[in-house]
Structure formats: structure tokens, C-alpha cells
N, C-alpha and C positions, 0 to 999 in steps of 0.2 A: 457317702455322700448319700443322696437319695436315690431308692431305685427308679429306672421309668416305666411306665408301663404302656409298651406304645406296640401296635399293629405292624404299623406301615414298613418297607425296606425299599433303599434308595434304586432308582434303576443307574446304571452303568452309567456309572459318573465320566462324562468330558474332561479330563485334565488339563484345559487348555487355560493358557495365559490371558487375564481377563480380566477387567474388572470396573468399579465406576467411580468415576469424581463422584468425592463427597460436594458437601454445601460448603459453600464460598459465605462470606461477608465481603462484601464488595465498599463499604464505607472505606474500610484500608487494607481492601485487598489480602486478610491473611483467609487462609485456607484451614477451615476443622475439617480435619479429618479422622473415618473411623476403619481402622485396618484390625482388625480382629477384636483386641482387645487392648487395642492403642490408641493412642490418642496425640495426633500433633496441631501442632497452631503456628504455621508459617508463612513467610511473604512470597506470596506468588507474582510475579512480573509477569504481566501482559507488553507483549508489543504493541508503543502508536503507531496510529497508521492514520490516513484520511480516508474517511469511504469515499469508494468509488464514484462519481454521480452517476447517475441511471444510464444518461449516455454512452457512458464509459462501460460500466456494466453489461448493456443489451450489443454493444460492438463486439465482447468480449466474447458474451455468448455465441452470437452470432457466426465467432470468426470459427473455421474447422479448425481443428488440433489436431496434427500431424504427427507433434514429439512422439517418443513413444520415452520420456524422461521422468522419472519419478519428481513430485511434488517433494515442495522444500515441507519438513514437517516438525513438528515439536519432538523434541526427542524422547522414545519411546517410554520413555520410567519417569519421571517428573521426582522430585527431591523434596516435595511436600508430603510425603507420607508415600513413596515407592510405587506407586502403585501404578496397571499401564492403563489407559485408555483406548480398548477398542475398535472408536472410532478413527485416530489415525490412522489407524495400518494401511497400507496400500495391498504390501504383502502377505501371501500364506501365511497363517500361523500351523506351526508343528501342533501337534495335539498326541499328549500320550496316553495311550490307555492299554490295562493289562490283557496281553494275550489269555490264552485257553492253557499254556502250559507254563504261565503265572514270569515272565519273562516285560521287560515292557517294547513296546515296536512303535511306531510313528506311524501317522500317518495324518490323513485332512480333517480339518474342524468340519466345516461344514463346507457345502456345493456353492452357497453364494458368495463365497473369500474367492473373488476371481484372482489367477497371479499377473493380472495389467489391470490396470487401471481401467476405467470405462469412460467413453470419452466424451463432452456436454458439447453437442453441434453445433447448439442452436436454440433457439427462446422456444420454436419448435417443438422440438424433440424433449425440451424441459418439462412444456406443457403438457404433452402427450403423458411425459411419466406422474405430472402432479397428476391430472385424469384419473388416471389406474388408482391410484390410491385407496385402500380399503378403508379410510376412514373420512370418507368426502362425504357419501349417502348418509352417513348414520348422524354426520355434522349439520346436514342440509346444504351443504356445496352441490355448486352442480360447475360442469364444464364450463356452459356459458360464465356466472359468477367468479370463478378462477381465471379468466380470458381479462374479464374485465380489472383483475383487482392483480396482472400478472407482475407490473410493477413492484408492489407490494412484495409477491411470491420473491421472488429476483430480490429483493434491498434484506430482507431479512435471510432469507437466503446466507447473502456473503455474508450479514452480520455475525452469523453462526460460526462461517468457516474462517474468519477473524479469530472468534472468540478459542475454538477448538486448532487453529494452527493449519488451517486445508487449504489447497489451493481450490479453490471454485471453480475453475475452469476443467479439475481434473479428479473427479469425483470417481469411487469405486461405488460399486452397487452398492454394500453395505450402508457407505457414510450417506448416498442416496437416497434408499430408503429411512434412515434416519431422518434426516434434513425434512426431507419432504412429505413423507411420507407420517410422519412423529410429530415431529415438535412442532415445524408449523404448523399443522393442522389444529393440533390442540393449544397452539397460542392465540390464532387467529377466534379458534369458541369459547377462551377466555376473555380476547377482546370483546367479542359481543354481549357475554354473559355480563361485562363488568357494564354496558351498554345499557342493556337492562335492565340493573341492577338500578342505576344512576337516574334512569327514567321515572323509575317507583318514587321517586320524591320529586317533592313540590319546588320550584323555583323557591331558591333563598335558605332553602334549608340544609344543612349539612347532611352530605354525604357521608357514612361510613366506608370505609372498603370494605371491600369484596372478601370474602372469607371461603377459601378453593381449598377439598379436602382433597386429598392425592392420598385413595388406601391403594396400595399396590405391596404384596410381598415382600421379604428380601430379596436383596439381590439385583430384584427380576431391572432398574434401571430408574427407578423413579425420580432419587437424589441426581442423578442426571440431566433428568428432565426438566425436574425442579430449577433445576438452577441454569440450564436454560432459556429456559421461559421466563425466570429471572431477570438475564442477561438483557433479554428482549424488550423489556419493560422500560431498564433504564434507556437502553438506544434512543425507543423510541417516546421518550419524555415523561413515562411515568413513575412513581417512586412506589415500589412493592419490596415487601418484608417475606424473610421464609422464616419458618419455625416446624420443628420434631416435636414428635409425641416424646424424640429420645431427650429431650430437654427439661421434659416435665420429672424425668423421674425419680426416684426417693433419693430422698440423702443417702450416706452410705449408713450412718448411723440407724438411719430407719427403716432402714433395707435388711440389717442386721434384726430388727426386730421383728422386723416379717417373719424372716426365717423361721425366726427362736418361736412365733404363733403358731406356726406351720410346719411342725418336724416329722418328717421325711416325702413332704411333698413336692417330688422334684421339678415342677411346675414355676413353686415360687423360693425355690432354694436363690435361685438369682433375680435379678432386672430381666425384664422384658412383658411377664401376664399381666393379665387386669391386675388390679391391687400393688403394683410397683411402682403406681406412676402417685405422684403430689397432685390430686384433683384440687383442694383447694388452690395452688398455687396458679395451675395452667388455668383460668376461671379467674383469677386477678391478674393471672398474664394479660390472656383474648381479651378480656375487657378494656385492657388501660393498650392492648393496642387497635380496638375497634375505635379508642376516642382519637385516635392521631390524624383529624382531620385539617387541622393548621399549620399552618409554616411555625415555626420557633416551639413548637410540643414536641419534647424527644422521651427519648424511655429506652434502655434497656434489654438486651435480650437476653433470656437465660441461655445457658453453654453445659452442657456436661463432660464429665471429663471421665470417659471409656478406661481411662488406663490409671486412675489412682487403685491404692490398698491391691494393688497387683493386676487388675484387670476386672477386679469387682468394683469399681467404680464410685463416683464421688459427684456431688455438682461441686459446677468449676468456677472457683475465684468471682467474684463479683466485678473486681477490679478488671479483667480479660474480657469480658463481657461484647458482644457489640452494642455503639450504639445507633438507633433508627432517629428520622425525622418526619417527621408528617409535611403535608398532607401526602397520607398511604390512597391508594386507590386499589390495591390487591395486597391481601397474606394470602402466599402459599405455603398451607398447612397439610406437611406429610406424614402418613406412620403405616407403620406393616399392620395393625390392627383399627385405624378408623375404619368407623361401621358396624364392629361387630355390636349384636346386639345379645339379651340374653337369652336361650332356650330352654324348653322344657330340663326339669332336673332328670328326669329317665333319658332325655335323648345325649344329654352332655355323658352321664355318668355310663352310659354302652362305649362312647368313644374312649374315658379314661376315667378313672373313680375321681383321681386327684385333679380333675375340667370342674369339678361342682366347687370348688370353692374359690374357682376362678371367676365360675359362672354367675353367681352369688357377687363379688366383686365387679364385673359388666353394669350393673342394673344402677350406679352412678355414675357411669360414662357419656350417657346422652345428654344430658345438665353440662357435665364438664369440658368437653368436644365438640362431639355434633349439634350440639344447638347453637353455634357460633357460626356454623357451614351451610352458605345457602347455596355454593352449586359444587361439587360432587364430581370428580373424576375417579373411576375405578376402574383398576387395570386388572384383569383376570388371565390367569395360567390355567393349563391345560392339566396342567399333574401338579401339586406341592411338592413331591419329591426333586423338581424343579429346585427347588430353594437350597436342595443340597449340594446338589451339582453348582448351582452359581457361584456357592459359597467356597465351596471344595477350590474354584477354578482361582477365586482370589486369591485365599490364602496360599496355592502354591506360587500364584507369581508372586508374592512377600515373600516367599522363602528361598524363589528364583534370585531374588534380583539381593539375597542376601539380610534381610530382614526378617522378626520374629513372627513368627503365621505360627497357627497352631498344624495340631497333627492329625492326618484325614479322622482318626478318632476320634479327639477334640472335637474337631469339625462335626462330628457323626454324633455326640452328646450332643454338642450346642444346641444344630439347630432341631435335633429331637424333642429337644425343648419347647419350641413351637407348635410341631405339629399335628398337637391333640387339637389345639386351637384353631389352626388353619380343616382341620379336617370335619373340626364340628361346623364353622362358623361360616365360610366362605360359603359353601353349599345357598344358604338364606342369604346374604350378602348378594350374589350373582343372579339368585331366580329374587327377591324381593326390593333391593336396592339400601341404602345405610337407612333409619328410622331419620322422616320426616325430610326427607329426598321428593323432588317433584322429575317429572318424568322429562320437563322441559328443560332440568337444570341439574343433568344428569347426566354422564358422559362413560361408557363402558367400556374399554378398551382393549379388545383379546388379542394376544403376545404369544408369539410361539416361544421354542427352546431357545432361540437365539436372543429372544429379547424383541420381537419386531409387529409392527401389530401387522393383524392378518383381518380376515373377513369375518366374524361372530359367528354363532349361529341365530 
């Protein structure tokens, strides 16, 4: 195995049982989950429900909640990968960390996880909570605009509660933050982006779907965010499609050729870094997706099987790819390295000499990916070592649920292959934005260690 040349050290990991939902294909309600190097495709059944009328919703929110009973939650562990969805938890999660004497001790994860659910007592209280969100001003929203559209906020919150099987009248603080400070504001921002995009075309012209790029480090919750947005679009009558840069990895045979042509380069030994993607295939796929402007036009979306070849991965059989049909309004395109752009050679060599080849490979990525993206959501983290912590949390959760998971050492080795790219390219992405991005079409969201939005600098 090639040696890694890395200088970073992970912070003390909070080993809590926590992971995110993976992408879902709604056409057949099958989930495509990435669990370490495991790949599962299984049917997920959502309960049938009739959305409450807005008057009923208002009345429910206005009614004072005095009961201390817990809400009816989804089972803690979903069998479509046995990953635990943190947003469903009302109770305080135990957290195990190593003490100085090497033994394990129990402690609380974060002070933001209360022992009892928060009360949602009235529409006025919820309005004040929404208005305190860190993203509102950045997105151009005001308290007045929230007040005028409070009915929509209530309806979207109800949809997401049904999706995640939460009791909308009894949300704890992390759940309220995630729904009303994060998912719904981003959804409304993208809705405005779609409107602006459509208005740039003349009457009678075919309007291609808006491609929104989500650039965010691994484990920070971008897949769950995209999952929630895709659901909201469908519930509000828009056709949307999701795609990931993972879907464009080289086939197993081509990945082996890449490895053989770069002996000793740990960054290209496995899939992940620039150079390990089939760029012509991604251009072909994205071009075809952008042409889904009419009903009856269909295509299949590629998917990647991370479990193939003992975890080395391979492109999934086309017979298993989900089918989508036009007309699409929006394409949600997510990936950990979207928007990365090549830097001067001396800069990347100072980070890691092995990064020089990756940096050269990045020159072709703008034409293959970024030029398709018209609006950007960049999720900004404070410390790249969070990636290690988040990945470790997911693997521990899988092991505790009795599923195969990487050891702590394997997690460190896996994440270390991405760290040089994070160290080299994130500063430029955060300071300049992706190549070709326009300030009015770029949303930068600062998140904390708990994956929640915070006020940025």
C-alpha cells in the first residue's frame, strides 16, 4: 500500500452514534445508501398520510402543549443500511470518549441536545424562532417576508416532519434548528433561484432545469439536505433529480489502470480524488439531464456500487439505475470536491507532493462539472478534521448495530487520502467561490461541529 504524506492530526473524536441518510430514488422508493464501503439498495416504505389543512396546522401550533409524552418516532435504526438518523432522536445520546487512563467513560454529546422535547406553543413562537435563524439575512429574507409567508413555512415544516417521522408539535431544539434554520431556508432560496433562472428565458422558449451544485465535505450532512430538498420539491409539484459525483467514478477496470499508472501515489490508489472520475461520462449524463424539458422524455441515472470488488467499487449494473422523466425544474448535484480548482504547483506540493498529479487532473473538471452548475450552495466547515470525526461516528454506529464497519485505524487511513485536497483547495473555495459562480447565485453556509448552520464571518 502506498504511503501517505500527511501532516494533520485529528481532534479528539466524539464517538457518538450519528449518521446521515443517503440518497433516495423516489420513483421506486428505493434507497441507495453508502455505509463505509458497503452498498445497499432496499425498499423504504413511508407511511401514507393526508397533509393537514393549513387551518388545522395553525390551530395545532396555537394549542399549548402540556403533555410530556414522547412523540411517535421512526425506529432508531433503519434497515436500509442500519444507519441512525440523528434528527429522529428526542433523547440525549450517550457519547463515549477515551479518558486519560485509556478507559471509556460516558458523557453528554452536546449541550444542544436537551433531555426533554421543546414545546411548540404557538405560531408566534415559531415565527420568532424562524426569524432568529443565521441564514435569513444572508438569503435576503426579513422578518416581514417570513411573516407574509408563514403559511408556507408551516406547510414545509409539516412535510419534513412527515418525511422524517417527527411529531411537528413536539420537536426538540436540534430538530427545530435543522428544519427551520437550515432545510426550509435553503429550499426557499433555491425556489427563488429557479424563478430567476426561468425569467431569463423568453416566453415560448424551452427552459432547461436549473443545476444547483452542493459542495460540502464528507459527512457534513449534504446528502440528507439534498434528500430533504428533493422531497420538498416533489411535494410542491416540481420534478427534480439528484446526482452525485460518486456516480461518475471510473469503472473498476479503469480505476485499476489509474492506480497502475500512478504507483506509490496513495491519493490515487483508490477512488475519490481528482482523476478517479469518468469525466466524458459525466458530461454525457449532465447534458442529457439538462435536455429533460418535456413530458415523455426519459433517461436512467447512473449509480455506483461501492461494495463491488471487496469495497474497491464499480459502476452499478445499468438495469438497476433509476429512471427519471421530464420536464425537470431542478437538478441537485452534490459532491465533496465540487468547485475545487487547480492551484499553482508549488502551493499543492507544499501540502503534499502526491497532490501534484491530482492538481493537474483538476484542470479538466470545470468543463465536465462546474460549467453545468448555475447556482451554488457551499457548506463551509471550521476545521477539516471534523470529516474524520463524522466518518468515525458513522462507522461506530454501524458496528454497534451489528453491521460491517471500518475500524478506527481504517477510518483514519480512508479519510487521510482526502485531507491533502481539503487543506489545499478549501481556502480558495471559501474565499473566491467556485469558478464561474456569481455572487447572487452563491450561498455559503457556515456549519458547526454538530452540522448546524451558524453565523459566518
